[in-house]
C-alpha positions in Angstrom: -22.0 60.6 230.1 -25.8 60.4 230.4 -26.1 62.8 227.5 -23.9 60.6 225.3 -26.1 57.7 226.3 -29.3 59.6 225.3 -27.8 60.5 221.9 -26.7 56.9 221.4 -30.2 55.7 222.2 -31.7 58.1 219.7 -29.4 57.0 216.9 -29.9 53.3 217.8 -33.6 53.7 217.8 -33.7 55.4 214.4 -31.2 53.0 212.7 -31.3 49.8 214.7 -31.3 47.3 211.7 -28.4 49.0 209.9 -26.3 49.4 213.1 -26.9 45.8 214.1 -25.7 44.6 210.7 -22.8 47.0 210.8 -21.8 45.8 214.3 -22.0 42.2 213.2 -19.7 43.0 210.2 -17.3 44.9 212.5 -17.0 41.8 214.6 -16.6 39.6 211.5 -13.8 41.9 210.3 -11.9 41.6 213.6 -12.4 37.8 213.8 -11.3 37.3 210.2 -8.2 39.4 210.8 -7.4 37.3 213.9 -8.1 34.1 212.1 -6.1 35.2 209.0 -3.0 36.0 211.0 -3.4 32.9 213.3 -3.9 30.6 210.4 -1.0 32.1 208.5 1.3 31.7 211.5 0.2 28.1 211.9 0.5 27.3 208.2 4.1 28.7 208.0 5.2 26.9 211.2 3.5 23.6 210.3 4.9 23.6 206.8 8.4 24.4 208.1 8.1 21.6 210.7 6.9 19.2 208.0 9.8 20.1 205.8 12.3 19.5 208.6 10.7 16.2 209.4 10.9 15.1 205.8 7.2 15.1 205.4 6.9 18.1 203.2 5.8 16.1 200.2 2.7 14.9 201.9 1.8 18.1 203.8 -1.5 19.5 202.6 -0.9 23.1 201.5 -4.0 23.6 199.4 -6.7 23.8 202.0 -4.8 26.1 204.4 -3.8 28.4 201.5 -7.3 28.4 200.2 -8.6 29.4 203.6 -6.0 32.1 203.9 -7.2 33.6 200.5 -10.8 33.2 201.7 -10.1 35.1 204.9 -8.2 37.8 203.1 -10.9 38.4 200.5 -13.7 38.0 203.0 -12.2 40.4 205.4 -12.0 43.0 202.7 -15.6 42.5 201.7 -16.7 42.6 205.3 -14.8 45.8 205.9 -16.4 47.4 202.9 -19.9 46.3 204.0 -19.3 47.4 207.6 -18.1 50.9 206.5 -21.0 51.2 204.1 -23.7 50.2 206.6 -22.3 52.0 209.7 -21.5 55.2 208.0 -24.9 55.3 206.3 -26.6 54.6 209.6 -24.7 57.2 211.4 -25.3 59.8 208.8 -29.0 59.1 208.9 -28.8 59.2 212.7 -27.2 62.6 212.6 -30.0 63.7 210.3 -32.5 62.7 213.0 -30.4 64.7 215.5 -30.5 67.8 213.3 -34.3 67.4 212.8 -34.9 66.9 216.5 -32.6 69.9 217.3 -34.5 72.0 214.8 -37.8 71.0 216.3 -36.5 72.0 219.7 -35.4 75.3 218.5 -38.7 76.0 216.8 -40.5 75.3 220.1 -38.2 77.5 222.1 -39.3 80.8 223.5 -39.0 83.7 221.1 -36.3 85.5 223.0 -34.1 82.4 222.9 -34.9 81.8 219.3 -33.8 85.3 218.4 -30.5 84.7 220.1 -29.9 81.7 217.9 -29.8 83.8 214.7 -26.1 84.7 215.0 -23.7 82.9 212.6 -21.5 81.9 215.6 -24.4 80.2 217.4 -25.5 78.3 214.2 -21.9 77.3 213.6 -21.8 76.0 217.2 -24.9 73.9 216.7 -23.5 72.5 213.4 -20.2 71.7 214.9 -21.8 69.9 217.9 -23.8 67.6 215.7 -20.7 66.9 213.5 -18.7 66.1 216.7 -21.1 63.2 217.5 -20.4 61.2 214.4 -17.5 59.5 216.2 -19.7 58.3 219.0 -20.9 55.2 217.1 -18.2 54.8 214.5 -15.1 55.3 216.7 -16.3 54.5 220.2 -19.3 52.3 220.7 -18.9 49.9 217.8 -15.1 49.4 218.2 -15.5 48.8 221.9 -18.3 46.3 221.5 -16.7 44.5 218.5 -13.3 44.4 220.2 -14.6 43.0 223.5 -16.5 40.3 221.7 -13.6 39.5 219.4 -11.3 39.1 222.5 -13.8 36.8 224.2 -14.3 34.6 221.1 -10.5 34.5 220.6 -10.1 33.4 224.2 -12.5 30.5 223.7 -11.0 29.4 220.4 -7.4 29.5 221.8 -8.6 27.5 224.8 -10.0 24.9 222.3 -7.2 24.9 219.8 -4.1 25.6 221.9 -4.3 25.7 225.7 -6.0 27.5 228.5 -2.7 29.0 229.7 -2.1 30.7 226.4 -5.8 31.8 226.1 -5.8 33.2 229.7 -2.6 35.1 229.2 -3.9 36.6 226.0 -7.2 37.6 227.6 -5.8 39.0 230.8 -2.9 40.7 229.0 -5.1 42.7 226.7 -7.8 43.4 229.3 -5.3 44.7 231.8 -2.7 46.3 229.5 -5.0 47.9 226.9 -7.5 48.7 229.6 -4.9 50.6 231.7 -3.6 52.5 228.6 -7.0 53.5 227.4 -8.2 54.4 230.9 -5.2 56.7 231.3 -5.9 58.2 227.8 -9.6 58.7 228.8 -8.5 60.7 231.8 -5.8 62.8 230.0 -7.6 63.6 226.7 -11.0 65.1 227.6 -9.7 68.4 229.1 -7.4 69.4 226.2 -10.1 68.1 223.7 -12.6 70.5 225.3 -10.2 73.4 225.2 -9.3 72.7 221.6 -12.9 72.8 220.6 -13.4 76.1 222.5 -10.4 77.6 220.8 -11.5 76.4 217.4 -14.9 78.0 217.9 -13.3 81.2 219.0 -11.2 81.2 215.9 -14.2 80.5 213.7 -16.2 83.3 215.3 -13.5 85.8 214.8 -12.9 84.7 211.3 -16.7 85.0 210.5 -16.6 88.5 212.0 -13.6 89.3 209.9 -15.2 88.1 206.7 -18.7 89.5 207.2 -17.6 93.0 208.6 -14.4 93.4 206.5 -15.7 96.5 204.7 -16.7 98.3 207.9 -13.5 97.2 209.6 -11.4 98.5 206.7 -13.3 101.9 206.7 -12.7 102.4 210.4 -9.1 101.1 210.3 -9.8 98.1 212.5 -9.1 95.4 209.9 -5.5 94.8 211.1 -6.6 94.5 214.7 -9.3 92.0 213.8 -6.8 90.0 211.7 -4.4 89.9 214.7 -7.1 88.7 217.0 -8.1 86.0 214.6 -4.5 84.8 214.3 -4.1 85.0 218.1 -7.0 82.6 218.5 -5.5 80.2 216.1 -2.1 80.5 217.8 -3.7 79.6 221.2 -5.3 76.5 219.6 -2.1 75.0 218.2 -0.3 74.3 221.5 -3.4 72.5 222.8 -3.5 70.4 219.6 0.1 69.4 220.2 -0.7 68.4 223.8 -3.5 66.1 222.6 -1.3 64.7 219.7 1.4 64.0 222.2 -1.0 62.1 224.5 -2.3 60.2 221.4 1.2 59.2 220.3 2.1 58.0 223.8 -1.0 55.9 224.0 -0.2 54.4 220.7 3.3 53.6 221.8 2.0 52.1 225.0 -0.5 49.9 223.1 2.3 48.7 220.8 4.3 47.8 223.9 1.3 45.9 225.4 1.0 44.1 222.0 4.6 43.1 222.1 4.4 42.0 225.7 1.2 39.9 225.3 2.4 38.4 222.0 5.8 37.6 223.4 4.3 36.1 226.5 1.9 34.0 224.5 4.9 32.8 222.4 6.9 32.0 225.5 4.1 30.0 227.1 3.4 28.2 223.8 7.0 27.2 223.5 7.2 25.9 227.0 4.0 23.9 226.4 5.5 22.6 223.1 8.7 21.6 224.9 6.6 19.7 227.4 4.8 17.9 224.5 1.4 19.3 225.4 1.0 21.2 222.1 2.7 21.3 218.7 5.0 24.1 217.7 2.5 25.1 215.1 -0.2 25.5 217.8 2.2 27.7 219.8 2.4 30.0 216.7 -1.4 30.3 216.7 -1.4 31.9 220.1 1.4 34.3 219.2 -0.1 35.5 216.0 -3.6 35.7 217.5 -2.4 37.9 220.3 -0.6 40.1 217.8 -3.7 40.4 215.6 -5.8 41.7 218.5 -3.9 45.0 218.4 -6.3 46.0 215.6 -9.2 45.9 218.1 -7.5 48.3 220.6 -5.7 50.8 218.3 -8.7 52.7 216.9 -10.0 53.5 220.4 -7.2 56.1 220.8 -8.8 58.5 218.4 -12.3 58.1 220.0 -10.8 58.9 223.4 -9.0 61.9 222.1 -12.3 63.3 221.0 -14.3 62.2 224.1 -14.2 65.6 225.7 -15.5 67.2 222.5 -18.2 64.6 222.1 -19.3 64.9 225.7 -19.6 68.7 225.6 -21.5 68.5 222.3 -24.0 65.9 223.7 -24.4 68.1 226.9 -25.5 71.0 224.7 -27.6 69.1 222.2 -29.4 66.5 224.2 -31.6 69.0 226.3 -32.6 70.9 223.2 -33.9 67.8 221.3 -37.6 67.6 220.8 -39.7 64.5 220.2 -40.7 63.6 216.7 -43.7 65.4 215.3 -46.8 63.1 215.1 -48.2 62.4 211.6 -49.8 65.5 210.1 -53.5 65.9 210.4 -55.8 68.7 209.3 -55.5 71.2 212.2 -58.5 72.8 213.8 -58.9 76.4 212.6 -60.2 79.3 214.7 -62.8 81.8 213.7 -61.4 85.2 212.7 -62.0 86.9 216.1 -59.3 88.1 218.4 -60.1 89.6 221.8 -57.7 91.1 224.3 -59.1 92.0 227.7 -57.2 94.2 230.2 -53.9 92.9 229.0 -50.5 93.9 230.5 -47.1 93.1 228.9 -43.5 93.5 229.9 -40.3 93.7 228.0 -38.2 90.5 227.9 -36.1 90.1 231.0 -38.0 92.7 232.8 -40.9 92.8 235.4 -42.0 96.4 234.9 -45.1 96.5 232.5 -44.7 98.7 229.5 -48.4 98.4 228.7 -51.3 97.8 231.1 -55.1 97.7 230.8 -55.1 97.2 227.0 -58.4 95.9 225.6 -59.2 95.4 222.0 -61.4 93.2 219.8 -61.1 92.6 216.0 -63.5 90.4 214.0 -63.8 88.9 210.6 -63.0 91.4 207.8 -62.0 94.1 210.3 -58.7 96.0 210.4 -57.3 97.5 213.6 -54.3 99.8 213.7 -52.1 100.1 216.9 -50.5 103.5 217.0 -48.2 105.3 219.3 -44.6 106.5 219.6 -41.6 104.2 219.0 -40.9 102.1 222.1 -44.4 102.3 223.5 -44.8 98.5 223.2 -46.7 97.9 219.9 -44.4 95.1 218.7 -44.4 93.5 222.2 -48.2 93.5 222.2 -48.3 91.9 218.8 -46.0 89.2 220.1 -48.3 88.6 223.0 -51.3 88.4 220.7 -49.4 85.8 218.6 -48.7 83.7 221.7 -45.0 84.4 221.6 -44.7 86.6 224.6 -46.2 86.0 228.1 -48.8 88.2 229.5 -48.2 90.0 232.8 -52.0 90.3 233.2 -55.3 90.0 231.4 -56.4 87.4 228.9 -56.4 86.9 225.1 -59.1 84.9 223.4 -58.9 83.5 219.8 -62.1 82.3 218.4 -64.1 80.7 221.1 -61.4 79.9 223.7 -58.3 81.4 225.4 -55.1 81.6 223.4 -53.1 79.3 225.7 -55.7 76.5 225.2 -54.9 76.2 221.5 -52.3 73.6 220.4 -49.3 75.0 218.6 -50.2 73.4 215.3 -53.8 74.7 215.4 -52.7 78.2 216.6 -50.2 78.6 213.7 -52.8 77.4 211.2 -55.2 80.1 212.3 -52.9 83.0 213.3 -49.8 84.4 211.6 -47.4 87.2 212.5 -45.2 89.3 210.3 -42.5 90.8 212.7 -40.3 93.7 211.9 -37.4 91.5 211.1 -38.1 88.5 208.8 -35.4 86.2 207.4 -35.2 85.1 203.8 -33.2 81.9 203.0 -30.7 81.4 200.3 -32.6 79.8 197.4 -35.3 80.7 194.9 -38.4 82.9 195.4 -40.6 79.8 195.2 -38.6 77.9 197.8 -38.9 80.9 200.2 -42.6 81.1 199.7 -43.2 77.3 200.0 -41.7 77.4 203.5 -45.1 78.7 204.6 -47.1 76.4 202.2 -45.3 73.4 200.8 -48.4 72.3 198.9 -49.0 75.7 197.3 -49.1 75.7 193.5 -47.3 78.1 191.2 -50.6 79.9 190.6 -51.1 80.4 194.4 -47.5 81.8 194.6 -48.1 84.2 191.8 -51.4 85.3 193.4 -49.7 86.4 196.6 -46.9 88.1 194.7 -49.5 90.0 192.7 -51.2 91.0 196.0 -47.9 92.6 197.3 -47.0 94.2 194.0 -44.0 92.0 193.4 -45.1 90.1 190.4 -44.3 92.8 187.8 -40.8 93.2 189.3 -39.9 89.6 189.5 -41.2 88.3 186.2 -38.5 89.9 184.1 -35.8 88.7 186.5 -36.7 85.0 186.5 -40.0 84.9 188.3 -40.4 82.1 190.9 -37.0 80.7 189.9 -35.1 83.9 190.8 -32.3 83.1 193.2 -31.9 85.0 196.4 -28.6 85.3 198.2 -27.9 85.2 201.9 -30.1 87.6 203.9 -32.1 88.4 200.8 -29.2 89.6 198.7 -30.4 90.5 195.2 -33.6 92.2 196.5 -34.0 95.8 197.7 -35.2 96.4 201.3 -38.8 97.0 200.1 -38.7 93.9 198.0 -37.5 91.8 200.8 -40.2 93.1 203.0 -42.9 92.4 200.5 -41.6 88.9 199.8 -41.8 88.2 203.6 -45.4 89.5 203.6 -46.3 87.3 200.6 -44.9 84.3 202.5 -47.3 85.0 205.3 -50.2 85.3 202.9 -49.5 81.9 201.5 -50.8 80.5 204.9 -54.2 82.1 204.5 -54.6 82.8 208.2 -57.8 83.7 209.9 -56.0 86.3 212.0 -53.0 88.3 210.6 -50.8 90.4 212.8 -48.5 92.9 210.9 -45.7 94.9 212.4 -45.1 97.9 210.1 -45.8 95.8 207.0 -45.1 98.6 204.4 -41.8 99.9 205.8 -39.5 101.0 203.0 -42.3 101.6 200.5 -43.7 104.8 199.1 -47.2 105.8 200.0 -48.8 104.7 196.7 -47.1 101.3 196.8 -48.0 100.9 200.5 -51.7 101.5 199.8 -51.7 99.1 196.9 -50.0 96.4 199.0 -52.5 96.8 201.8 -55.4 96.6 199.4 -53.9 93.4 198.0 -53.6 91.9 201.4 -57.3 92.6 202.1 -58.3 91.2 198.7 -56.3 88.0 199.4 -57.8 87.7 202.9 -61.2 89.3 202.7 -62.6 87.6 205.9 -59.4 87.8 208.0 -59.0 89.9 211.1 -56.0 92.2 210.6 -54.1 94.0 213.4 -51.4 96.4 212.3 -48.7 98.0 214.4 -48.4 101.2 212.5 -46.4 104.5 212.4 -47.3 105.8 209.0 -50.4 107.5 207.6 -51.1 105.0 204.7 -51.4 102.1 207.2 -53.6 104.1 209.7 -55.9 105.3 206.9 -56.3 101.7 205.7 -57.5 100.5 209.1 -61.2 100.5 210.1 -60.3 101.9 213.4 -57.2 102.7 215.5 -56.1 102.1 219.1 -53.6 104.6 220.5 -51.1 103.1 223.0 
């Protein structure tokens, strides 16, 4: 529950004015509904009594009927405003959650960030945020508005009718609806969690089926994957029926509570009318008011049926949220000098060093090539130099101070890494490049595309507006690699770390691309993890690992 409270506080902090107005309108909607039904009951009963008494000709029907129309139209307008304000506030609050979650992911260790690249994990994060939209709309606001409406109705009934009627109505709804909703809150979370888990299993298998359908068909595994996908959906349906059955039972129980409370209020009112303490019309007010309060309790069933799903989603999301980023300032930039002294690195989830005693230094305008057989640790060393992998020993200095003393913003403004695997987003070439430099002009983008020998290939195909599909669809492997390299160049780093930057290119193109990188960053310190002759020849010196 503490995670739900944290999420609620975040949404409330971000959207306090809109939520306050929406909560006020939620209360107004309930009170107008109660007043509308209570007034209508009083009006009908009073008019009938006046007719029986022969006073129908002098009975004032205009003001009560006008009030009935006002309440009906006002309730409709208030409902529209409440939905507009609360939904807008919640959607904006969910936007804040997504941004906080993204900031948390971006600040996570590299090994955890890599594990988040799968479609299933991303779908899980998206589903968790979507699950929390009901926290405010279907749980917190209805509970708060319903409780206040019940208390206000109690006070008004005490004033207009009698304390006995008001007390019966208050205690009846508190005890009866409270017991039903408490039971629903105990029964629903477990199947709700299992339904969500089964739904995610179904989605994961469906994603695997769609993405790998060609390979599955080639190896004859498509029918088996289809069967596994349908089996996951088959396991979900019985759980859905269990939750639906609990929801229907809670609805029936609430209707029974409504009938009991309303009937009791009517019986008490009639007894008071017989005793001459109230009029029959006043007795009708208590009955219809108790009946109208069903609207305050009924929506809570759906929120409680989703409570397990919301709780699990909040438990996963809340620890991953990061605080808002402070207003941007011009980050400090390091000089183009990187020094590694007696460094040792290990592989992720291992304590045995794969490299030890490594020392290197690269200064402005220099290029250093790291060579060695595959698996020796070149990529891991680059990650350590970029501050993305912990050192098992030694020290790394950037500019004039140790790497770990640089803030994240200043470090990324001064040092950039092109790993072996780089992701391109669905969108245009310009949009992918501006991820690294939002303020870059079109001329800046064309300059880096020229440097990596992509400009002649992209101009006939739409240039900066060329659309790229998921995972770089529409570009060859070499073009994707060069576009990722161009995106790094947009940042103009003082130190650039490149992991096999010309993979997939022929030697002539590779040499031209490397020359373009140096022209673009003439004073930068370059470190290359290399396995090919064109890259080693480009370097000023090499370090064999």
